[in-house]
Every structure is written in C-alpha cells, then in structure tokens.
N, C-alpha and C positions, 0 to 999 in steps of 0.2 A: 390469337395463337393459333386457331383450327385454320388460318390459311397457311402459316407458316409450318406447321403441323402436316399440311397434306405436301405441299415442295418438297419436303425433307423423305416425308416418305414414299414418294413418286422418286425422286434420285435412290433412296436403299435398296426401290425393288427393281432400280436397274442392277441389283448385283444380289437381293436375294429374294427366294419366293417364297412370301409370308403366307401361313395360314392361320387361321383364328377359327379358336373353340371358348363356347362359352359366352358368344359377342352379346348377346343379353345380358351380360354382367354388366358390361358397358355400356349399355345404354342408361343404364338404374341412374335415377337423380342420389343426390344426396353424397357427403364425403367419405374416404373411402381410403385404406391404406393397401398397399400391395405389396405383397410380399413374395418376390421370386427366388428363383436359384441364379446362381451365378457362372456363367459357363467362359465368358470369355470379354475384352474390355471392352468391344461392339455392341454386348446385349442391350444395356442399358440405351441406348440412341437408336438405336432398330423397337426396342420396346417402348419407349418415350414418345415414338412417331406412331407410334399406334393408339395409346392412349390419349393422346393429346387430340386424336379427330375426334374424338369423341367429349374429354373435360378434361377442364386445368387440373393436371397434377405437376406437385412441386420436388424434384428427386433431390434425396440424401446423396449427395458426390465426393467423391475424395480430393483433397484439395489439390492432391498431383494432377488429378486429370482437369479440375476446376480453371486451373492454373494456366493454363496450355493457351496459346494464343489464337483468336479467333474464335475457337473451340469456348472459352471461356462470355465471350459476347451473345452467343446462342444459348448456353448453358442459362447467362443472367434473365434472358429472355424467356426461360419457364422456369424463373421463378427456384433455381436450384438452389441449392443450402451445403454451402462447403463444409464437411469433417476434415478432421483428422485422418491420415490416413494408422491405422492401427497395426494396418498390415506390414507395414514400415517401419513398424517401430515407434513411429509420432506420436507421443502421447501428451493428449491435451485436456487436462483435467477438467474444463466447459465443455466438452463434447457430448456429453447428455442431455445437459441443460440447452443449448445451441439448438441440438437433435428435438429437444420434447416443446421448446417456446415456437420454433418452426413450422413441427406437427401440429399445436395447439391455434394457432393463428392461419395456417390451413384450413381446420376444421370448421374453425368460426367463422370462416366463411363461405364453407360450402364447399369446400375446395378440398384435392384428391392428394394424398402424397406415394413417391414409392422409396421403400428402403429394403436395402439386402440383407437380410437376416444374419446373415455369415459376414459380411462385411469386406469380405474377399472372395478372388477367382478361386472356384473350387482344385482341385490338383489333378483328380485321375477323372472325371467326369463323373464324381457323385459327389453330395454337398457335407460340408462340416459346419454345422453353426455353432458347437462350439460352448461357451459361455458368456457371450454376448449380450446385451444389459437393453437394446436399442428398441426391439420389438416388445420385448417383455413390461418397459416402463411404459410403453404407447397404448400396447393392448389390455396392462390394466388400470390405466388410469381414463382408457378413451369413454367420451362422450357416447350414450342410450345409441345417435343414429347413426352411432360410424359403421361404415362395414369392414370386413377384414378379408381379401382377398389371395386367397394365393394364385402364384401365377408359375406354371411348370413350361419349362422352355426346354427344345430339344434343338439340333444342330447345330450349335455352333459350335462343341466342345468335337476338339479334331480341327479347326480352324488356326488360321497365323497369329489370331487375334486370342486363342485361348491359350494353358499351359500344356497343351497334347508337345508343342514339338520340342520343349527344351525345358520343362521343370519351372519357369521362374515363368512374371509375368512381362509381357513383350513390351518394347518399347514405342509408348503410344504414338508420339509425334512421327518418328520415321516410319512406323506402321502406315500411319494414316497417310504422310505423303508417299508412301508407295502404294499405295491404294488408290490414292490420287491417281498417280501414272498409270496405273493399269485401265485405268477407268476412264479418260481419255483415249487412251492405247489403242481399244477396242471399240474408240466410237460410239460410246458411250452404249449402246442398244446390242451388242454384239460380248460381253461381257460374261463369262455362263454364271448361271445362277445357284446361289446354295439354296438349298428347303432346309427352312427354318418354320416350326412351330411354336405358338403361344396360347396356352390353354390356363382359362381362367374358370377360378373356383370361389366361391362365398363358404367360407369358413368360420364365421362371424361367431354363432353360436358356442363352436365349441371351445375354439380359440379365448373365448370369453372367461368362458366356465371353467375351462383351465385354468387361465391367470391368474381366476380370485380363489383355486387350489391350489396350485399348484407354485415352487419355489422355482426362481427365474432358472434354474439349473435344466430342472424336469420340464419347462412350458420350453427351452429351446429344442429340448429330444423330443417333446412331441409336436413342435410346430415343425419338426424335418419330419417325422413318418407322416404326418398329415401333408404336408406338400410334395415327398416325394414315394410316397408307399398310396396306400387305401384312397383319398379323399382323393388325391392327383392322378392316380388310374398308373401309377409308374413308380418298381425303386428302381433305383442306379446303382444300387452294386447287388446284385443278386447271381445266382449260377443257372442258364436256361439251359438243359442238354450242354452244360460243362461251359458254354461259352458266355464271358462276363457281358452282360447289356451295357456297361459303359461305352464297349467296344461298338455295339450297332449304334451307340450314338455317334461316336467318330466317325461312321463311315454311312452317318444319317445320308447324304446330298449325293450320292454315289447310285 
C-alpha cells in the first residue's frame, strides 16, 4: 500500500505543492481517527496520499464518489467504506452502523480511519459540522489507545474542485477528465502548482473528555472550534482588518 501511496503522491505533487505540519503525529504508531475540514472534492485523495505513506487509513467516503469507475478500484485498495450521501438527500438508516463497524474493525487491527465530521463540502471556505453523529459516536465509544487527530487543510478553497466557483458541488467525473487533459497537455512537469497545507494536531484528551460530558450537538460545536480556532491555529471566518480570512484562503496559491 505504501508503494501505491507513493506513486499517487508523486502524481499529485505534479499539480500540488504540499506542505505538511505536525509530521511527527503521522509517524506515531497506533490507531487514529483523522477529522479534517472539507474544502474540495479532491482533498480526500490528496490527504490520503499523505497519510498512507506512513500507515494504513480507511476513508469513509460518499457512495457517489466511491462508485466512479476506475476511482472505485483505487478506493477499494485503500479499504474505503462507502456511506450514503446525506448532502444529496440520500438517507440510509444503517449508515451509522456501517461507519461504527468499519471503524471498530480498523481500530482492532491497529489501523486508522479518515472521517469528515461535516459530511459535506464547505460552502464559504469555512466548516459547518452541524448535528452530525459520526465523529460523536466514534469518539464517545473509542478504545483507550485511539488517538484523535484534527487536520487543518488550506489551499483547496477557490479551486474548481470546491464550491467557490458555482456554490454547488462540481461534477467529479467531468472535472477529473478535464484535469487529466490539462495534466498531459502540460507534459506532466509543466502544469502550474497550487500550494496546499495539511496541519495535524493531537486533540485526543480534549475530545474524549468532551465526548463524555457533552451532548452530540455540543461536541460537534466543540470539535469545530478545536479544528478551526485554537488548537488548529486558524479561524476560517474571522474579520482581520476588515478582510474575511476565507478570501485569503481562496487566493492562497497566488
């Protein structure tokens, strides 16, 4: 799997200039649950290419993206778990059991999982977790040796893979084919690069403590504040000298 991850990482670095902060967390042994913000449809692939170079991590991914031809075979190699796309109104009454069972299986093997707490793309450069259950249920019943890792990513908002252009989720297959065309037409090595940053933080102690004492909605709000404010060192919607920080993220690559 590490070989595949390295090949994928090399391919993606032809398009993205990737900076990793908190790399020591990736090097630590033991199961982890990664809780990132979600700026663009492509960010799970790029994030996985980074994590998989250090250890195995099974992503919980929308069934809509999981079923894309070719992409599906790649996701299967990573042990991906397809879940219903709540963002598009698809309701699967067993979705929480699917997520919990997959998480427990991964943790028992010493593996990690990747779970997006919001369950959908951000609309304005900052995250809205809402009343989502996945992170709450897993954290509340997590084994003692599980580490909970917050992931702050920046640089994807404003790309065609985000909702910044149209306000809606882009067509994944169409955009993937378009990206491949530009990738090859620029002879792979000459395509312009977008700067992206992944920052990893250990929020285990605080998250587990709050999971025991807070209700689901309150924990979702708390995880949001952890990821996007204090522990992750950045607020996605604050006014700094009258300039919205999310606009700075949109032009991060310039």
